[in-house]
Every structure is written in C-alpha cells, then in structure tokens.
N, C-alpha and C positions, 0 to 999 in steps of 0.2 A: 478764707473764702466762704462765702454763703452757700449753703446746700439747698437745691431747688428739688422739690418732687411734686407729686400730685395727691390728690384726695378724692376718695371715691365714696358716695353715698350708697352704702351696700343694700339699702332697701328701695332704691329707687331704680328698678328694672335692672337690676344686675344678675345676669344669669352666667353659666360656666363659658359660653362662647366668649362674651363680653369681657370676663375676668381673665381668661387666658391671654386675650388680645392686648388688653391694657397692660398687663403684666410684661408681656413681650415687648410691647412698645416703649415702656419705660426702660426697660434693659437696653434696648436697640439704640433709643434715641439720647441716652445719657442722663436720664432723671436720677436723683440721688436716692429717692425713696418711693414708696406707695403705701399709703394709710387709708383705711377704709373704716366707716362708721359700724357700729354693732347696733343695729335696728332690725326688728322683725317687720314693721310697717312704716309708713309716713304718718305723720301727726294727722292728716285728715284723707279720707278716701278720694280717690279709689286706690286700691292696693296694686303693687306690681311684683315683679319677681324680686326675690331677696336671698341671697346665698347666706348660708349659716356662717358666722364669723369664723370660728376656729377650723372648721373644714377647709374654709378658702385659704386661711393662712397656712394650713398645712400644706396645701397645694403649692402656695407661693414659696414655701421654704424648700421644696423639692424641685421646683420647675422654674427657679431664677437662681443666678450665682452671684450677683453682685449687690443689688439694691437691698436697702434696708426697708422694713415693713412692719405693721402692726395695726392694732385697732385704735381708732381716734374717735372715742374711746369705749372700753367695754364696761357697761354698767354693773355695779356690784349686785344690783336686785336680781339680774338674770341668773347667775350661777353661784354656787357656794364658793367663797374666795379660795378654799383649800384646793377645789377642783380647777379653777381657773389659773391658779399659780402652777399645778402640776403641767396642765396643758402649756402654759407659756414656757416653762422651763423647758420642755421636751421639743416644742417646735423652735425654740431657739437653738438647741443642740443640733436638731436635723437641718438647720439652715446654716450652720457653721457660726452662729453668733450674729445674726442679722435681725433680730426681733427687737422691737421697742414696745415695752409693755404698758401702753395706754390704759389708765383706770379712771373711773368717775362714778358719779352718785345716780346716775340716770335721771331722766327728765320727762319722757314722753308718756303721758297717762295711757293713751289709746291703745298702744302695743301691748301694755301690761294687762289691760282690760281684755282685749281680743283672745290673748294666749293664757289667760287664767294666772298671771304671774302678780303677787301682791305688790301694790304700789303704795308706798308709805308718804307721809309728809316730809318736808325738806329737812327739817332737823333730824329726823329718823333716818332718812337715806345718807345724810352726812355722818350720823354715828356709825352706820354699817360701812361706810367708805373707810372711816378711821380705822375701824377694826380691821378691814381688809387690808389696808396698807401696812399696817403693823404686823399682820400674819404673814403677808406676802415678802416683806422685807426680812423678817426673822427666818422664814423657811427658805428662802434663796440664800441667806448668809450663814446659817448654822449647819456645822457638820455634825451636830449632836441633836438627839430629838427635843422638840420644842414644846412647851406647854404654855398656853395662853388662855386668858379668860376676858373676853370682852364683853360689851353691853349685848351684842347680837350674835357674835360667832366665837367660838373656842377651839383650841387645839389640846389633845391629851396624848403628850410625848409622840408627837408627828415628826416625821423626817422626809425629805425629799430624796428619793432613790430611783434611779442613779443621781447622784449629785450633779448639778449643773456643770457643764464642761466650762463654761465661761465663768471666770471669778465673780461671785455675787450674782450671777444669772443675768437675764436682760435688764436693761436699765428701765426704770419706772418713769412714765411720763403722766403728769397730771394736767389736764385741760380745764380752761376756764378763766374768768377774769374777776370773780367775786373777792373783794378785799378782806372780807370777815371770815370767810370759810375756806375758800380754795386756795389763796395765797398763803395762808398759815400752814395749811397742809403741804403745799408745795416745798416751802421752806423746811419742814421737817422731813419729808419722805423722798421727794422727787429728785430725779437726775435731770429731768427737762420739764419746764413749764412751757405749755402750749396756750398762746392767748388766741381766742376765738373771736372771729367777727368784730375786731375792736379798733375804733378809730386811732390813728397815729398818736395823738396828743394824749389820749387816754391810756394808751400803753406806755407812754413815757412815764407817766404818773404811777402805773401799776408796777412799772420796773424799778422804780426808785424804792417803792414799798417793799417789793420782794427783796431788794438789796438789804434793806433795814432789817427785814425779818430774819435775813440769813445771817446778819451781823449779830443780831441778839442770840441766835442759836450757836453761834461760834463755828458756823460754816463758811466756807470761803464763797464769794460771789461768783467764781467761776465754776463751782461745782455743780451748778444748775443751769443747763443749757437753755436758751430761750429761743421758742419758735412760734410761728404764725400759721394758724389755718384760716384762711379766707378765700372767697370765690374769686377766680380770675375770669374777667371778660376780656378775652383776646381776640382780635381778628387781624389776618395779615395786612389789610389796607384801610386807610382813613373811610373809604366809601362804604366797604363792608361793616366796619364799626358804626357808622351813623346809621345804616340800615337796621343793625342789630338793637341800637338803642332807641330807635323811633317810637315815639309814645311812652318811653319810660324815663324814669329818672335821668338826670343829666350825668355825665361821667364825672364832673366835679362833685356833684351830691353823693354819688355812690363811692367815691374815693374819700372825701373828706368826712362825711356823716355816718358812713356805714363800714368803713374800712376795707373795701373792696379794692383789687387792682385792675384796672381798666384801661384798655389801649391798643395800639398796635406794638410792635415789638420794642421800639425805642422808648416808648411811654412805659411799659411795663418794666424795662430795664430801669428807668430813672425812679419809678415808684419803689421797687424793691430795693434800689440803692439807698433811698431815703430811710427804709426800714432797717437797713443793715446799719446805717449811721447811728440809728436810735438804739440798736443793740440786738436785733433779730439775727440769729444764726442759721437758722432752718426755716423753710417755707413748705408748707402743704397746701398747694393751690387746687382749690376744689373745681374739678372739672366734670361738667354735668352732661356733655354729649358724649357718650360712651363710644358711639359709631363714628365719631369724627377724628379718626386717627391721623388724617392728612394735616389738620390745623395742630393738633398735638406735637406733630413732627416740626411743623413749621414754627412754632413757638420755641422748642428746644433748640432750633437753628438760630432763632433771633435773639434768644435771651441767654441760655446756658453758657456760651462761651465767655460773657461777661463776668461770670461767679464761679463756674467750675475750671479747674485747671485742666488742661490737656491730657 
C-alpha cells in the first residue's frame, strides 16, 4: 500500500502555531508523514515567517507519536555535515526511529546571500553533497572512529556517541530528478529517492535509469524506496475546484506537464493510483494553505482509505 503524507514549505509563513496545528492534524487524520523544506527565505521577496528546520523537527519528535517526518531536503551548504548527522541521529532517537534524513545540494541563491552563507556553483555543491553523504553514511554505520578526507569536508577519528538506537540510523533520502548527478548519488547512497515536481512519463524514464544504476552497483532495486513530492490542488467539490483554477492553467496541463495532483477526492485517488502503478511508494503532497485544516481533513477522508490500511 502507498503511503500518503503532506509536505510543508518551511519558509512560507510557517510559525509555531501553524506547525503545531499541522503536525496534530496529520496525526489525527491518518497521514503517514509530514516533511518540510529547509529554507531561510523564499527565492523572491517578500519574506515570511520561517521556522528553523532542526528546532522544528525536534518539536515533531517529542509532540507526535506515529508519523514519520524529516527535511525535504536539508542543503549541505547550511551546516557542516558532521553537525547535521549528529542532530539527525539524536532527533531520530528522540522520536523512536521516525526521522527520514533528506539531503541535498541546495539551490536558492537569495537565502544564502541574505544570511551570509557561501553559495557555490553547481559542481562544487554536488562535490560537497557527495562528501556529506559519504561522511553521514560512515558515521551512522560505524561503531569505531571514522577518518575521512573529502574534497570539502573531513573527519579525523570521529564517532557518533551515543550510537544511534536504530541500526544504521535514520534512512537517507535524496531528492531531485537529474540523471547525471542526483540519480547516481541516489543509487550509491540513498535509502529513498524522492522525485520532485516531475511529470509521470518522465518519472517512468528516471525510474528505469535508477534501476539500471542500482544493478550496476550490485544493489537490489527494492533497496531504494521511490517517493514523489508534488503540489496537491484539492477541493471537496467540482464547483470549488473550478473557482480555484479560474484564470490559471487547466487541470490537464497541471497534471500532465507539471506533475501536480489536481481534483476532487475521486480524481486525486485516480491520479495517485496511476503513480503507484508507475512505482511510487510514498507521496509528500505539498499543502500550501496552512490554515485550511478543514480541507486537509476532507482530503484525508476522501483519499487515505484507498491507500492506507485501517
């Protein structure tokens, strides 16, 4: 059965009241997970409330009991990877093993500039991410001190203490759809590959490529979970959906060309079903109206019973 959860843009007016309410709603309504972005600002002004990622995930660890959660994704540019993995292992322990460790290269120049964080070119950021993934994997799995010399980051007899309670620590998620950089990294390091805003037919092509890359590495195809992050445009009725889409691209264009999930409950079920047939096992549905808890509950009622066991 597929897993259906929500995804929150942490920089888009997320404050404590909204975060608490969204986490509780996900628990109460039966969503499988809550993921959130790790951004300081949006790519363009104006700026809004933005909760710090790891502080908010620590809250999630102690104020939820069931859902999985994590960053989608945390950029390697923001924090030294040895600090990030320490936080991740300890938040995972605090939650009883419910964190998923999403990692990425970072992409948004504006937030780096505003907060004085160096922003490097794409090849450099992916070199940094490769170092971070190798360090993270070694530190999570090694019960003895680790020495590592990468192009940008290094370790000298470092060990995570206390050792992660979950064997191997939290699973590593790599998000993106690039065939030359992202998918090879996913084939080597990821426990979960998250496709982001990708049309269905392109996902099918990328999924075949990932299978081939896993074969080349001698990893089983089942060793990497396949998930999708895309925006959901849900309305309880056809009339409400038509009003929401007025003056915007058609539902067909949003679905076919942009990979969004659009419609009333039955349409959302059908579209998720097509993705499941193509190989997606988990859905992080981007929910932008943080105060609209009523429709989040209605979508859970309309959609989740078709995919989640009671």
